[in-house]
C-alpha positions in Angstrom: 17.0 3.8 -10.4 14.5 6.7 -9.8 14.2 9.9 -7.8 11.3 11.1 -5.6 10.8 14.9 -5.5 8.6 16.0 -2.6 7.1 19.4 -2.9 5.7 21.3 0.1 5.9 24.3 2.4 7.5 24.9 5.8 4.1 25.9 7.1 3.0 22.2 6.7 4.3 21.1 10.1 2.1 18.0 9.9 2.3 15.8 6.8 5.2 17.4 5.0 7.4 17.7 8.0 6.7 14.1 9.1 7.4 12.9 5.6 10.8 14.7 5.4 11.8 13.3 8.8 11.7 9.8 7.2 13.8 10.7 4.2 16.5 8.3 5.3 14.2 5.4 4.3 14.7 6.2 0.6 18.3 5.1 0.9 17.1 1.8 2.2 15.0 1.4 -0.9 17.8 2.7 -3.2 15.8 5.7 -4.3 17.2 9.2 -4.7 15.3 11.9 -2.7 14.9 15.6 -3.4 12.7 18.3 -1.9 11.7 21.8 -2.8 9.0 24.3 -1.9 6.4 25.8 -4.3 8.1 29.2 -4.5 11.1 27.5 -6.0 8.8 25.7 -8.5 7.2 28.9 -9.6 10.7 30.6 -9.9 11.8 27.5 -11.8 14.6 26.9 -9.3 14.2 23.2 -9.3 16.8 20.6 -8.5 18.7 18.8 -11.2 17.6 15.2 -11.5 20.1 12.6 -12.7 17.9 9.6 -13.0 15.7 9.0 -16.0 12.6 8.3 -13.8 11.1 11.0 -11.6 8.2 10.6 -9.1 6.6 13.8 -7.8 4.8 13.9 -4.5 2.7 17.0 -3.8 1.9 18.3 -0.3 -0.6 21.1 0.4 0.6 24.5 -0.7 -0.1 26.4 2.5 1.9 29.5 1.7 0.2 30.0 -1.7 -3.2 29.3 -0.2 -2.8 31.8 2.6 -1.3 34.5 0.4 -3.5 34.1 -2.7 -6.7 32.3 -1.9 -7.9 32.4 1.7 -6.2 35.6 2.6 -6.8 37.6 5.8 -7.8 40.6 3.8 -10.4 38.7 1.8 -14.1 39.6 2.4 -15.4 36.7 0.4 -17.5 34.0 2.0 -15.3 31.0 2.7 -15.4 28.1 0.3 -16.8 29.9 -2.7 -16.1 29.0 -6.4 -13.4 31.7 -6.6 -11.4 29.7 -4.1 -11.7 26.6 -6.3 -10.8 28.4 -9.6 -7.6 29.9 -8.0 -6.7 26.5 -6.6 -7.2 24.8 -10.0 -5.1 27.4 -11.8 -2.3 26.9 -9.2 -2.2 23.2 -10.0 -2.4 23.7 -13.8 0.6 26.1 -13.6 2.5 23.8 -11.3 2.0 20.9 -13.7 3.1 22.9 -16.8 6.3 24.0 -15.1 7.3 20.6 -13.9 6.6 18.9 -17.2 8.5 21.5 -19.1 11.5 21.7 -16.7 11.8 17.9 -16.6 10.7 17.2 -20.2 13.6 14.8 -20.6 12.4 12.6 -17.7 9.7 10.0 -17.3 7.5 11.7 -14.7 4.9 10.1 -12.6 2.9 11.9 -10.0 1.6 10.3 -6.7 -1.4 12.5 -7.4 -1.6 14.3 -10.7 -1.7 18.1 -10.8 -4.5 17.5 -13.4 -6.9 16.3 -10.8 -5.5 16.6 -7.3 -7.8 19.6 -6.7 -11.1 17.9 -7.7 -11.9 16.6 -4.2 -12.2 20.3 -3.1 -15.5 20.4 -5.1 -18.0 18.5 -2.9 -20.7 18.5 -5.5 -18.5 17.0 -8.3 -17.0 14.5 -5.9 -20.5 13.4 -4.9 -21.4 12.9 -8.6 -18.2 10.9 -9.3 -18.8 8.6 -6.3 -22.5 8.2 -6.9 -21.9 7.2 -10.5 -19.4 4.6 -9.3 -22.1 3.2 -7.0 -20.4 4.3 -3.8 -22.5 5.4 -0.8 -22.7 9.2 -0.3 -25.1 11.4 1.6 -28.4 12.3 -0.1 -28.1 15.7 -1.8 -30.8 18.2 -2.5 -30.6 20.6 -5.5 -33.3 23.0 -4.4 -32.3 26.6 -3.6 -35.8 27.6 -2.5 -35.5 28.3 1.2 -39.2 27.6 1.8 -38.7 24.0 0.4 -35.6 23.6 2.6 -37.6 24.6 5.7 -40.4 22.3 4.6 -37.9 19.4 4.6 -36.7 20.4 8.1 -40.3 20.7 9.4 -41.1 17.3 8.0 -38.3 15.8 10.2 -35.3 15.9 7.9 -32.0 16.9 9.4 -29.9 18.8 6.9 -26.3 20.1 6.4 -25.7 23.2 4.3 -22.0 23.1 3.5 -19.8 25.4 1.4 -19.1 23.6 -1.8 -15.4 24.2 -1.9 -14.4 24.0 1.8 -12.6 21.6 4.2 -11.7 21.0 7.8 -15.4 21.4 8.9 -15.4 25.1 8.1 -18.5 26.8 6.7 -21.1 24.3 7.9 -24.8 25.0 8.8 -27.0 22.4 10.4 -30.8 22.4 10.4 -33.3 20.3 12.3 -36.7 21.1 13.5 -36.4 24.0 16.1 -32.7 23.8 16.2 -30.4 25.5 13.7 -26.6 26.0 14.1 -23.8 27.5 12.0 -20.1 27.9 12.4 -20.1 31.0 10.2 -20.4 34.2 12.3 -23.9 35.3 11.5 -25.2 38.9 11.9 -28.7 38.8 10.7 -28.3 37.9 7.1 -24.6 38.8 6.9 -22.1 35.9 6.7 -18.7 36.4 8.2 -15.8 34.0 7.6 -13.2 33.5 10.4 -9.7 34.2 9.1 -8.2 31.0 10.6 -8.4 27.2 10.3 -9.4 27.1 13.9 -12.1 28.6 16.1 -15.0 27.9 13.8 -17.4 27.3 16.7 -21.1 26.5 16.2 -23.6 29.1 17.2 -27.4 28.7 17.4 -29.4 30.6 14.7 -32.7 28.9 15.1 -35.4 30.8 13.2 -32.9 33.1 11.4 -34.5 32.8 8.0 -32.7 35.8 6.6 -29.4 34.0 7.2 -30.6 30.9 5.4 -31.9 32.9 2.5 -28.5 34.6 2.1 -26.5 31.4 2.6 -28.1 29.5 -0.2 -27.3 32.3 -2.6 -23.6 31.2 -2.3 -21.8 28.1 -3.4 -23.2 25.5 -1.1 -24.3 21.9 -1.1 -27.3 20.6 0.8 -27.0 17.1 2.3 -29.2 15.0 4.5 -27.6 14.2 7.8 -26.4 10.6 8.2 -28.1 8.6 11.0 -24.8 7.6 12.7 -24.0 4.1 13.9 -22.9 4.5 17.5 -20.0 2.9 19.5 -20.0 3.4 23.2 -22.8 5.9 22.7 -20.6 8.1 20.5 -20.9 9.0 16.8 -17.7 8.5 14.8 -16.1 8.5 11.5 -13.1 6.7 10.1 -10.2 8.4 8.3 -8.9 5.6 6.0 -5.5 6.2 4.5 -5.2 4.5 1.1 -2.1 4.3 -1.0 -1.6 2.5 -4.4 -4.7 0.4 -3.9 -4.0 -0.6 -0.3 -5.4 0.5 3.0 -2.4 1.6 5.2 -4.1 2.8 8.3 -7.5 3.6 9.8 -7.9 6.4 12.3 -11.2 6.6 14.2 -12.5 10.0 15.4 -15.5 10.3 17.7 -17.7 12.9 19.2 -20.7 13.1 21.5 -23.9 12.0 19.9 -25.5 15.5 19.9 -22.4 17.2 18.4 -22.6 18.3 14.8 -19.4 16.9 13.2 -16.6 14.4 13.9 -13.8 16.8 12.8 -11.0 17.1 15.3 -11.0 20.9 14.6 -14.7 20.9 15.8 -14.0 19.2 19.2 -14.0 15.6 18.3 -11.2 13.3 19.6 -9.0 10.7 18.0 -9.6 7.2 19.2 -7.2 4.3 19.6 -7.2 0.9 18.0 -9.3 -0.6 20.8 -12.1 1.6 19.6 -11.6 0.3 16.1 -11.8 -3.3 17.3 -15.2 -2.7 18.7 -16.7 -1.9 15.2 -18.4 -4.9 13.7 -16.0 -6.7 11.4 -18.3 -6.7 8.3 -18.9 -3.0 8.7 -15.2 -2.3 8.9 -14.6 -4.4 5.8 -17.3 -2.5 4.0 -15.7 0.8 5.0 -12.3 -0.3 3.7 -13.8 -1.5 0.4 -15.6 1.8 -0.1 -12.4 3.7 0.7 -10.4 1.8 -2.0 -13.2 2.3 -4.5 -13.4 6.0 -3.7 -9.7 6.6 -4.3 -9.9 4.7 -7.6 -13.0 6.6 -8.7 -11.2 9.9 -7.9 -8.2 8.8 -9.9 -5.8 9.3 -7.0 -2.9 7.1 -5.8 -3.0 8.4 -2.2 -5.8 10.0 -0.1 -7.5 10.0 3.2 -11.1 9.0 2.9 -13.5 10.0 5.7 -16.3 7.5 6.2 -19.3 7.5 8.6 -21.1 4.3 9.2 -24.9 4.7 9.5 -27.6 2.8 11.3 -28.1 0.6 8.2 -24.5 -0.5 8.4 -23.7 1.4 5.2 -20.2 3.0 5.0 -21.0 6.5 3.7 -18.3 8.7 2.2 -18.4 12.1 3.8 -15.1 13.6 2.4 -12.1 12.8 0.3 -8.8 14.4 1.2 -5.9 14.4 -1.3 -3.8 16.2 1.3 -4.7 14.5 4.6 -2.9 15.2 7.8 -0.6 12.4 8.9 -1.2 10.4 12.2 0.9 11.2 15.2 4.2 9.4 15.6 4.5 10.3 19.3 1.1 9.5 20.8 1.5 6.2 22.6 -2.0 5.0 21.9 -2.4 6.2 18.4 1.1 6.6 16.9 1.6 5.3 13.4 4.5 6.1 11.0 2.4 6.6 7.8 5.4 8.0 5.9 7.3 4.7 6.4 4.5 2.8 4.7 4.0 5.3 1.9 7.7 5.2 1.1 7.6 1.4 1.0 4.7 1.5 -1.4 6.4 4.1 -3.6 9.4 1.7 -3.8 7.1 -1.0 -5.1 5.2 1.3 -7.5 5.8 0.2 -11.1 
């Protein structure tokens, strides 16, 4: 017999709350279940575990993130290296505490504290996936703003993204005679919004001072994907993978001329009828790339965001070790992801 210890925060009204609502399913699979928050971990007020085997499932540490990393008082540009360093230290400390406290147990992690934070580094993630032969956007290493503008003037469409960000925050888009950013830009000054929401794109066409300042920070420069369209809309696929199996695919679409397919940026979730309109071979390619991605990142569970392009390639645009869970109430898109994760945990040997 074994015990599952789920660690998360009350602020996580999405994945953690949905997972806890299904705790009764552990009884069905004859698995003990415990839960605790990260404050208790750091205070070493952890529950006693009677079983020899312990499985630890981490959810995103919202309280710690908001109070120590992306704080309201911070004047740092969102998504910089300092964010990543603090996040990595958090996970290293969490891993040390758990391994010491439960040193008499056989511990397995759904996603290890040794690498659960790596997907926050877009540049490193790109290198890992490219090395594994998985399709990723073309990256540019130049930090010469004149060369960047030459690329744009030649017809390239570019994204400049913060290297250590998520949720579509801290994105700048450049194409000939049309520049946008969802940072708040005052001449060359970059202002980060103190919220996960409200990062609206503003036109900054011709604001070279802003671009020159932006590329001094921790950013990645990617060539925009030429999106494959369904019903005249660009879309991506959030593919949930657990233990080498695709559990669910959640399509998200936006108008063709919109910049991203993030829900937080105005995109909408689509139903399974939308999914059925995608060519079968393209969907199979997306699933295969999602499985390869999670394996390459050495994770057991993740949400992989894939955007099909006009060449029918399934391009990885983001890896999420802490993806939000699908709705269990929406009639058209409801899916009890927790139920299937728990079933896979029960089979995990």
